[in-house]
C-alpha positions in Angstrom: -7.6 -2.2 -13.2 -10.9 -3.0 -11.6 -12.1 -0.8 -8.8 -14.4 -3.5 -7.5 -13.8 -7.1 -6.6 -15.0 -9.2 -9.5 -16.3 -12.8 -9.3 -13.5 -15.4 -9.8 -10.9 -12.6 -9.4 -7.6 -13.3 -7.6 -7.1 -11.0 -4.5 -4.7 -10.8 -1.6 -6.2 -10.8 1.9 -3.9 -8.9 4.4 -4.3 -10.4 7.9 -3.6 -8.4 11.1 -0.2 -10.2 11.5 0.9 -8.7 8.1 0.8 -12.0 6.2 -0.8 -12.2 2.8 -3.3 -14.9 1.8 -3.7 -15.1 -2.0 -7.0 -16.7 -3.1 -9.6 -16.7 -5.9 -13.0 -15.2 -4.9 -15.3 -17.9 -6.3 -19.0 -17.0 -5.9 -21.2 -19.1 -3.5 -18.2 -20.5 -1.5 -16.8 -20.0 1.9 -13.4 -18.3 2.5 -11.5 -19.6 5.5 -9.0 -17.5 7.4 -7.8 -20.1 9.8 -8.0 -19.0 13.5 -9.7 -15.7 12.5 -12.9 -17.4 11.2 -14.7 -17.9 7.8 -17.2 -15.9 5.8 -19.2 -16.3 2.5 -17.3 -15.0 -0.6 -20.5 -13.2 -1.8 -20.0 -10.6 1.0 -17.0 -9.1 -0.7 -17.9 -9.5 -4.4 -18.6 -6.2 -6.1 -17.3 -4.2 -3.2 -14.3 -1.8 -3.4 -10.8 -2.9 -2.6 -8.8 -1.6 0.4 -11.7 -1.8 2.8 -11.1 -3.2 6.3 -13.6 -5.9 7.4 -14.2 -7.3 10.9 -15.5 -10.8 11.4 -18.4 -10.6 13.8 -19.3 -13.3 16.3 -21.2 -16.2 14.8 -24.9 -16.2 15.4 -26.5 -19.3 16.8 -27.9 -21.1 13.6 -25.1 -20.0 11.3 -21.8 -21.7 10.6 -20.0 -18.6 9.3 -19.0 -15.1 10.4 -20.8 -12.0 9.2 -18.6 -9.0 8.1 -18.7 -5.4 9.3 -16.9 -2.6 7.4 -14.6 -0.8 9.8 -14.8 3.0 9.3 -11.6 5.0 9.1 -12.5 6.9 12.3 -12.3 3.6 14.2 -9.2 2.4 12.5 -7.2 5.5 13.4 -8.8 6.3 16.7 -5.6 5.5 18.6 -3.3 7.5 16.3 -5.2 10.7 15.9 -5.6 11.5 19.7 -1.9 10.6 20.2 -0.8 13.0 17.5 -2.9 15.8 18.9 -1.7 15.2 22.5 2.0 15.1 21.5 1.6 18.3 19.5 -0.1 20.3 22.3 1.9 19.1 25.3 5.7 19.2 25.2 7.6 16.3 26.6 8.7 16.7 30.2 12.5 16.2 30.5 13.9 14.0 33.2 15.5 16.0 36.0 19.3 15.7 36.3 19.2 14.6 39.9 16.8 11.8 39.1 18.5 10.7 35.9 20.7 8.3 37.6 17.9 6.7 39.6 15.8 5.8 36.6 15.7 2.0 36.2 17.0 1.0 32.8 14.7 -1.3 30.7 15.8 -4.0 28.4 19.2 -4.4 30.2 20.7 -7.8 30.2 21.7 -9.3 33.6 24.5 -11.9 33.8 25.6 -14.3 36.6 29.4 -14.5 36.6 31.6 -16.8 38.6 34.0 -14.6 40.6 36.9 -17.0 40.4 37.0 -18.0 36.8 35.0 -15.1 35.3 32.7 -17.5 33.3 29.2 -16.3 32.6 26.9 -18.9 34.3 23.5 -17.5 33.2 21.9 -14.6 31.3 18.5 -13.0 31.5 16.8 -9.6 31.2 14.4 -7.6 33.3 11.4 -8.5 31.1 11.9 -12.2 31.8 12.3 -11.6 35.6 9.1 -9.6 35.9 7.0 -11.6 33.3 5.2 -13.7 35.9 4.5 -10.7 38.1 3.3 -8.3 35.4 0.6 -10.5 33.8 -2.0 -12.1 36.1 -3.6 -14.3 33.5 -2.1 -17.7 33.0 -1.8 -19.4 29.6 -4.8 -21.6 30.4 -7.0 -18.6 31.2 -5.8 -16.9 28.0 -6.7 -19.9 25.9 -10.1 -20.1 27.5 -10.7 -16.4 26.7 -9.7 -17.0 23.1 -12.3 -19.7 22.7 -15.0 -17.5 24.3 -13.8 -14.2 23.0 -16.4 -11.7 21.7 -16.3 -8.4 19.9 -13.9 -9.7 17.2 -11.1 -10.1 19.8 -11.3 -6.6 21.2 -12.7 -7.9 24.6 -9.7 -10.3 24.9 -7.2 -7.5 24.2 -8.9 -5.3 26.8 -8.8 -8.0 29.5 -5.1 -8.7 28.8 -4.3 -5.0 29.2 -6.4 -4.7 32.4 -4.7 -7.7 33.9 -1.2 -6.2 33.3 0.0 -5.0 36.7 2.8 -2.7 35.3 0.8 -1.0 32.6 1.0 2.4 34.4 4.8 2.1 34.4 5.1 1.9 30.6 6.0 4.9 28.5 3.6 6.1 25.8 5.7 4.4 23.1 6.0 1.2 25.1 2.3 1.1 25.7 1.5 1.7 22.1 3.9 -1.1 21.1 2.4 -3.5 23.6 -1.1 -2.8 22.4 -0.1 -3.2 18.8 1.4 -6.6 19.4 -1.7 -7.8 21.1 -3.9 -6.4 18.4 -2.0 -8.1 15.7 -2.3 -11.4 17.5 -6.0 -11.4 18.6 -8.0 -8.9 16.5 -10.2 -10.5 13.8 -9.8 -8.1 10.9 -8.6 -8.2 7.4 -8.2 -6.1 4.3 -8.8 -7.1 0.6 -6.0 -5.8 -1.7 -5.9 -5.9 -5.5 -3.4 -8.4 -7.0 -1.3 -5.9 -8.9 2.3 -6.5 -10.0 4.1 -4.9 -7.0 1.9 -6.9 -4.6 2.5 -10.1 -6.6 6.3 -9.5 -6.6 6.2 -8.9 -2.8 4.2 -12.1 -2.2 6.6 -14.2 -4.3 9.7 -12.7 -2.7 8.5 -13.0 0.9 6.3 -16.0 1.1 7.1 -18.1 -2.0 10.4 -19.2 -3.7 12.2 -16.0 -4.8 14.6 -18.0 -7.1 11.7 -18.7 -9.5 11.6 -14.9 -10.2 15.4 -14.5 -10.1 15.2 -12.5 -6.9 13.8 -9.6 -9.0 12.6 -6.9 -6.6 10.0 -4.3 -7.3 12.6 -1.5 -7.9 14.3 -3.7 -10.5 11.1 -4.3 -12.3 10.4 -0.5 -12.3 13.9 0.2 -13.7 13.5 -2.3 -16.5 10.3 -0.7 -17.6 11.7 2.8 -17.4 15.0 2.2 -19.3 13.2 0.1 -21.9 10.6 3.0 -22.3 7.7 0.6 -22.0 4.4 2.4 -22.5 1.1 2.3 -24.3 1.8 2.0 -28.0 -1.5 3.1 -29.5 -4.5 1.4 -30.8 -4.2 -1.2 -33.5 -6.1 -1.4 -36.7 -8.9 -3.6 -35.3 -9.6 -1.1 -32.6 -10.0 1.9 -34.9 -13.5 3.0 -35.7 -13.9 1.4 -39.2 -16.8 -0.7 -40.3 -14.9 -3.1 -42.5 -11.4 -3.7 -43.6 -11.0 -5.6 -46.9 -8.1 -7.8 -48.0 -6.4 -5.1 -50.1 -6.2 -2.8 -47.1 -4.9 -5.6 -44.9 -2.1 -6.2 -47.5 -1.2 -2.5 -47.5 -1.1 -2.4 -43.7 1.0 -5.5 -43.3 4.0 -3.6 -42.1 4.7 -3.9 -38.4 3.0 -1.3 -36.2 4.5 0.8 -33.4 4.8 0.0 -29.8 6.1 -3.6 -30.2 8.5 -4.9 -27.6 10.7 -8.0 -27.6 10.8 -10.0 -24.3 12.8 -12.8 -22.8 11.2 -13.9 -19.5 12.5 -16.6 -17.2 10.5 -15.4 -14.2 7.3 -17.3 -14.8 5.5 -14.4 -16.5 6.2 -11.7 -13.8 8.2 -9.5 -16.3 5.5 -9.9 -19.0 2.9 -8.9 -16.4 4.8 -5.8 -15.4 5.3 -4.7 -19.0 1.6 -5.5 -19.9 0.5 -3.4 -17.0 2.5 -0.4 -18.3 1.0 -1.0 -21.8 -2.6 -1.2 -20.5 -3.2 -4.8 -21.6 -2.9 -6.8 -18.4 -6.4 -6.4 -17.0 -9.5 -7.5 -18.8 -12.4 -5.0 -19.5 -14.3 -4.0 -16.4 -17.7 -4.2 -18.3 -18.8 -0.9 -17.0 -18.1 -1.7 -13.3 -16.5 1.3 -11.5 -16.1 2.7 -8.1 -18.2 5.7 -9.0 -21.1 3.5 -10.0 -20.7 1.6 -6.7 -20.8 4.8 -4.7 -23.8 6.0 -6.6 -25.6 2.8 -5.9 -25.0 3.3 -2.2 -26.9 6.6 -2.0 -29.8 6.6 0.6 -32.4 7.3 -2.1 -31.6 4.2 -4.1 -30.6 1.6 -1.6 -33.0 -0.4 0.7 -33.1 0.1 4.4 -30.3 -1.7 6.1 -30.5 -3.2 9.5 -28.5 -1.4 12.2 -26.3 -3.5 14.4 -25.8 -3.1 18.1 -22.5 -1.3 17.5 -24.3 2.1 17.0 -23.5 4.8 14.5 -20.4 4.4 12.3 -20.8 0.6 11.9 -21.9 -0.5 8.5 -23.4 -4.0 8.3 -21.9 -5.7 5.3 -23.9 -8.9 5.8 -27.5 -8.0 6.2 -28.2 -10.8 3.6 -25.1 -13.0 3.4 -26.6 -15.4 0.8 -28.0 -12.7 -1.5 -26.8 -12.2 -5.0 -23.6 -10.1 -5.3 -24.8 -8.2 -8.4 -24.4 -4.5 -8.2 -27.2 -2.0 -8.4 -27.0 0.8 -10.8 -28.2 4.3 -10.0 -31.3 5.6 -11.7 -30.9 7.4 -15.0 -27.9 5.3 -16.2 -27.8 2.8 -18.9 -27.6 -0.8 -17.8 -26.5 -3.9 -19.6 -28.8 -7.0 -19.9 -27.4 -8.9 -16.9 -27.4 -5.7 -14.8 -31.1 -5.0 -15.5 -32.0 -8.6 -14.7 -30.0 -8.5 -11.4 -31.5 -5.2 -10.4 -35.0 -6.3 -11.1 -34.4 -9.6 -9.2 -32.9 -7.7 -6.2 -35.9 -5.4 -6.1 -38.3 -8.3 -6.2 -36.5 -10.2 -3.5 -36.3 -7.1 -1.2 -40.1 -6.6 -1.8 -40.8 -10.1 -0.7 -38.6 -9.9 2.3 -40.0 -6.5 3.3 -43.6 -7.9 3.1 -42.7 -10.7 5.5 -40.5 -9.1 8.2 -41.0 -12.1 10.5 -39.6 -14.6 7.9 -36.9 -16.8 9.5 -33.3 -16.4 8.2 -33.2 -19.9 6.8 -36.3 -19.3 4.7 -35.0 -15.9 3.6 -31.7 -17.5 2.4 -33.7 -20.1 0.5 -35.9 -17.5 -1.1 -32.8 -15.6 -2.3 -31.2 -18.7 -3.6 -34.3 -19.6 -5.7 -34.4 -16.0 -7.0 -30.7 -16.3 -8.0 -31.3 -19.6 -9.8 -34.2 -18.3 -11.8 -32.4 -15.1 -12.7 -29.4 -17.0 -14.0 -31.6 -19.1 -16.2 -33.3 -16.0 -17.6 -30.0 -14.3 -18.2 -28.6 -17.4 -20.0 -31.7 -17.6 -22.3 -31.7 -13.9 -23.1 -27.9 -13.9 -23.7 -28.2 -16.8 -26.2 -30.9 -15.1 -28.0 -29.0 -11.8 -28.2 -25.8 -13.5 -29.4 -27.5 -15.6 -32.1 -29.6 -12.8 -33.6 -28.8 -9.3 -34.7 -31.0 -6.3 -34.6 -32.8 -7.5 -37.7 -33.2 -11.0 -36.3 -30.7 -12.6 -38.7 -27.4 -14.4 -37.9 -24.5 -12.0 -38.0 -21.9 -12.5 -40.8 -19.0 -10.5 -42.2 -19.9 -7.8 -44.8 -18.0 -9.8 -47.4 -20.3 -12.9 -46.8 -17.6 -15.1 -45.3 -18.2 -17.1 -42.1 -16.7 -15.8 -38.9 -14.6 -18.9 -38.4 -12.0 -18.2 -41.1 -9.0 -20.3 -40.2 -6.5 -18.0 -41.8 -7.6 -14.9 -39.8 -5.2 -14.4 -37.0 -6.5 -12.6 -33.9 -3.3 -10.7 -33.1 -2.9 -6.9 -33.0 -0.3 -5.1 -35.1 0.7 -2.5 -32.4 1.0 -2.3 -28.6 2.1 -5.9 -28.5 4.6 -8.1 -26.6 6.6 -10.8 -28.4 8.0 -13.4 -26.0 10.9 -15.7 -27.1 11.3 -18.8 -25.0 13.6 -21.9 -25.0 10.9 -24.6 -24.4 8.1 -26.1 -26.4 5.6 -24.0 -24.3 6.3 -20.7 -22.6 6.3 -20.6 -18.8 3.8 -17.9 -17.9 2.4 -19.4 -14.7 1.9 -16.1 -12.8 -0.4 -14.7 -15.5 -3.1 -16.9 -14.1 -3.5 -14.3 -11.3 -4.8 -12.0 -14.0 -7.3 -14.5 -15.6 -5.0 -15.4 -18.5 -3.7 -18.9 -19.2 -2.0 -19.2 -22.6 -2.0 -23.0 -22.5 -5.7 -23.3 -21.8 -7.8 -24.2 -24.9 -10.8 -22.4 -23.3 -9.0 -19.1 -22.9 -11.3 -16.4 -24.1 -10.2 -13.8 -26.7 -11.8 -11.0 -24.7 -8.7 -10.7 -22.6 -6.2 -8.1 -24.0 -3.3 -10.5 -23.7 -5.0 -13.0 -26.0 -4.5 -10.5 -28.9 -1.5 -8.6 -27.8 0.9 -11.3 -26.6 2.7 -13.5 -29.1 5.1 -16.3 -28.2 7.7 -18.2 -30.3 10.6 -20.5 -29.5 14.3 -19.9 -30.4 14.0 -22.8 -32.9 11.2 -21.0 -34.7 13.2 -17.8 -34.8 16.6 -19.1 -35.9 15.6 -22.1 -38.1 11.9 -22.0 -38.9 12.1 -24.8 -41.4 13.2 -27.2 -38.7 9.9 -26.7 -36.9 7.2 -28.8 -38.4 4.4 -26.6 -37.0 5.8 -23.8 -39.1 6.9 -25.6 -42.3 4.3 -28.3 -42.6 1.1 -26.7 -43.8 -2.0 -28.8 -43.2 -3.7 -30.0 -46.4 -6.6 -27.9 -47.6 -9.8 -29.8 -47.7 -12.8 -28.9 -49.8 -15.9 -27.6 -48.0 -18.1 -30.4 -49.4 -15.7 -33.0 -48.1 -15.6 -31.4 -44.7 -19.3 -31.8 -44.4 -19.0 -35.5 -44.6 -16.4 -35.7 -41.7 -17.3 -36.4 -38.1 -17.4 -33.4 -35.8 -14.2 -34.4 -33.9 -12.2 -34.9 -37.1 -13.5 -31.6 -38.5 -12.7 -29.8 -35.3 -9.1 -31.1 -35.3 -8.7 -30.0 -38.9 -9.8 -26.4 -38.2 -7.6 -26.3 -35.0 -4.5 -27.4 -36.9 -5.2 -24.8 -39.6 -5.6 -22.0 -37.1 -2.5 -23.0 -35.2 -0.4 -23.1 -38.4 -1.7 -19.6 -39.4 -0.9 -18.2 -36.0 2.6 -19.5 -35.9 3.3 -18.3 -39.5 2.1 -14.9 -38.6 4.1 -14.7 -35.4 7.4 -15.9 -37.0 7.1 -13.8 -40.1 6.3 -10.6 -38.2 9.1 -11.2 -35.7 11.7 -11.8 -38.4 10.7 -8.5 -40.1 12.0 -6.7 -37.0 11.3 -3.1 -36.2 10.7 -3.7 -32.5 10.6 -0.7 -30.2 12.7 -2.2 -27.4 14.2 -5.3 -25.8 13.7 -6.4 -22.2 15.5 -9.5 -20.8 15.3 -11.3 -17.5 16.9 -14.7 -18.2 19.6 -17.1 -17.1 20.9 -17.4 -20.6 24.2 -15.8 -21.7 23.4 -12.2 -22.6 26.0 -12.2 -25.4 24.2 -15.0 -27.2 20.9 -13.3 -26.7 22.0 -10.0 -28.2 23.7 -11.7 -31.2 20.3 -12.7 -32.5 18.0 -10.0 -31.0 19.8 -6.8 -32.0 19.0 -7.2 -35.7 15.3 -7.3 -34.8 15.4 -3.8 -33.2 14.6 -0.5 -34.8 17.0 2.3 -34.7 17.1 4.1 -31.3 15.4 1.2 -29.5 16.4 0.9 -25.8 17.7 -2.3 -24.3 17.4 -3.4 -20.7 18.8 -6.7 -19.4 18.5 -8.0 -15.8 20.9 -10.4 -14.2 21.3 -11.7 -10.7 25.1 -11.3 -10.8 27.2 -8.5 -12.3 29.8 -10.7 -14.2 27.7 -11.5 -17.3 26.8 -7.8 -17.7 30.4 -6.5 -17.3 31.4 -8.9 -20.1 28.6 -7.4 -22.2 29.7 -3.8 -21.5 33.3 -4.7 -22.4 32.0 -6.0 -25.8 30.6 -2.6 -26.6 33.3 -0.5 -24.9 34.8 2.6 -26.7 38.1 0.8 -27.1 36.6 -2.1 -29.0 34.6 0.2 -31.1 37.6 2.3 -32.0 39.6 -0.9 -32.8 36.8 -2.2 -35.0 36.6 1.1 -37.0 40.3 1.7 -37.4 41.3 -2.0 -38.0 38.3 -4.1 -38.8 38.7 -7.9 -38.6 39.4 -9.9 -41.7 36.0 -11.7 -41.5 34.2 -8.3 -41.7 35.9 -7.0 -44.9 33.7 -6.8 -47.9 30.5 -7.4 -46.0 27.4 -5.2 -46.2 25.9 -3.4 -43.2 23.1 -5.9 -43.2 25.5 -8.8 -43.1 27.6 -7.1 -40.3 24.4 -7.0 -38.2 24.4 -10.8 -38.3 28.0 -10.9 -37.1 28.7 -14.4 -35.7 31.5 -13.1 -33.5 35.2 -13.9 -32.9 37.3 -14.2 -29.8 38.4 -10.5 -30.1 35.0 -9.2 -31.1 32.2 -11.4 -29.7 29.7 -8.8 -30.9 29.6 -6.0 -33.4 30.6 -3.0 -31.1 29.1 -0.4 -33.5 25.5 -1.6 -33.0 25.0 -0.3 -29.5 25.8 3.0 -27.7 25.8 4.1 -24.1 26.3 0.6 -22.6 26.3 0.8 -18.8 25.5 -1.3 -15.7 23.6 0.0 -12.7 21.8 -1.3 -9.6 19.3 0.0 -7.0 18.0 -1.4 -3.7 15.3 0.2 -1.5 16.2 -0.2 2.2 13.7 0.3 5.0 14.8 2.4 7.9 13.4 2.7 11.4 13.1 6.4 12.1 12.8 7.2 15.9 14.4 9.8 18.0 17.9 8.5 18.8 17.2 5.1 17.3 17.4 5.7 13.5 19.0 2.8 11.6 18.3 0.4 8.8 16.1 -2.6 9.6 18.2 -5.6 10.3 15.6 -8.1 9.1 15.2 -7.0 5.5 15.1 -9.5 2.7 18.4 -10.9 1.5 19.1 -12.6 -1.8 21.1 -11.5 -4.8 21.6 -7.8 -5.4 20.5 -7.7 -9.1 22.0 -5.6 -11.9 20.7 -4.0 -15.1 22.5 -3.5 -18.4 21.2 -0.5 -20.5 22.1 0.6 -24.0 20.6 1.9 -27.2 20.4 0.4 -30.7 22.1 2.5 -33.4 22.7 2.0 -37.1 26.2 2.8 -38.3 26.4 5.6 -40.9 27.5 4.5 -44.4 30.2 6.4 -46.2 32.5 9.2 -45.0 31.3 11.3 -42.1 32.5 14.9 -42.1 31.9 17.3 -39.2 31.3 21.0 -40.2 31.4 23.9 -37.8 32.1 27.7 -38.0 35.7 27.4 -39.2 34.8 27.9 -42.8 32.9 31.1 -41.9 35.8 32.5 -40.0 38.1 31.7 -42.9 35.8 33.6 -45.3 35.9 36.7 -43.0 39.7 36.5 -42.9 39.9 36.4 -46.7 37.7 39.5 -47.0 39.9 41.4 -44.6 43.0 40.6 -46.7 41.4 41.6 -49.9 
């Protein structure tokens, strides 16, 4: 996963209230945070995640807020002194004679009719003293909100100073009061990476949880653990070989290792979780790393930054808000072509700005914009030249002389792959767009790992491939001379159909060969019907993990593979199973007594897990009453086995003892 925020990346902005705002960081745009303010997106591009920013007050000619990175010492300034004071000074107990005179807080008061005993009104002490404790009215507070400075800290200070009963609050009550006001008025935010746990939390709490089958983070983790999802190794194309000929490809046509079968009805959330475990979810970082960013921030390599009025400890993240967001490499390290162009452009721009210190801000922004435009044009021209020419200045071709655009060459890997089975004409992988992958987009680049390691096919293509025209109907082969006479649109459609047919043939044929390392299911379909066709595709010892919102479908599945049914199958097999080979028994259609072949799975069990948040306070420890509801969620686990053929005989030490007894007799 990237350590720095990349252009056009999806991120989650955590607001002081705890809400998440998911958005795409598009360069040269403005990000709006509602009542908190807005800022240019370039201010956070190529900066590390998990930093806390503060929106400064708008300057007179500008229409956006500049950002300031809040240091850790300022973030935890209220917590560290409190911990040190509580550890040094012991709490003073309340004297016994004064214990009865302490006024209880949070007590509910009721007005009761003495004749009928009916409660006429209810209130509490906080409501009775609300008008007396806060001197500021709502109109005054609204006026302060409009004219607030210091990112909302001045407003919070005025609210606390105007509170008449502030000295009567305990340390815990005072901290709670300040925290509530800080969450409401402070103008700060944090940028978080859009990983799978955060995406699952966002979909459960702020979107429709039914679209992901109420699948919590702990359920996703259990599915990955029980299915043993991990990195399956490099495929043939990633190995360090110069060229692979057709004969070697034919020899290596057997399925590779680390191949998982998936059924996902959660919009791609399960596929994303498995791809993250396998290391194929995030695209390449192109050399960007947190270490390089920290190296570029050394005093010897960075230009002099303007110091704000906040004093030491405040880092100005917006000394040039419209400048290019390209990172600057540290000296002595290799740089790519765009990095070298951006570094040179930033140095030239800084030199021009330094030579004219009195240049107005508007002219400075215009100068930076012109530099960025010219740099982009130079980068585009140099990139086109580098792509079209090799080191010898000739167009690149395959060593065998064939053109790169061979329609019969499939781009898929043979190991560390995911094969998704879906019930529609197109798979529903909506949530993969948060990771820059759209399987339905014709412009999706093959540089993304999922483009070569994720294969999809429908149930129709798996069970009856001949009924699918995209598999059975091969496009006619046209001679190269005739292709030259066609129009570009017709020629493009021809190549597109040939490539699609080759991809579908490859996916269906490799899937029907089987040998998968595991099966992971999160679907609303009947699990019995799924396993009837999916078990023959698994290798021996492959784990199986199935998620369901309710427990009833999984208990029926466990009963189908129970010890009693297995013993009944072995001792008295059904009439339909007599005379069939083990391969034919794996394709068992099922009867009312034996809906599945009970000898194909072992260790069938059902489990569940739910993480509950607790409030831990002295004398007030209890589970939180406002946790997320929804279905509980259950997981079925088992292992694929292959029944032994012939008679099985167990041997122990009995024969050895019998031999010793015979020797003693003789």
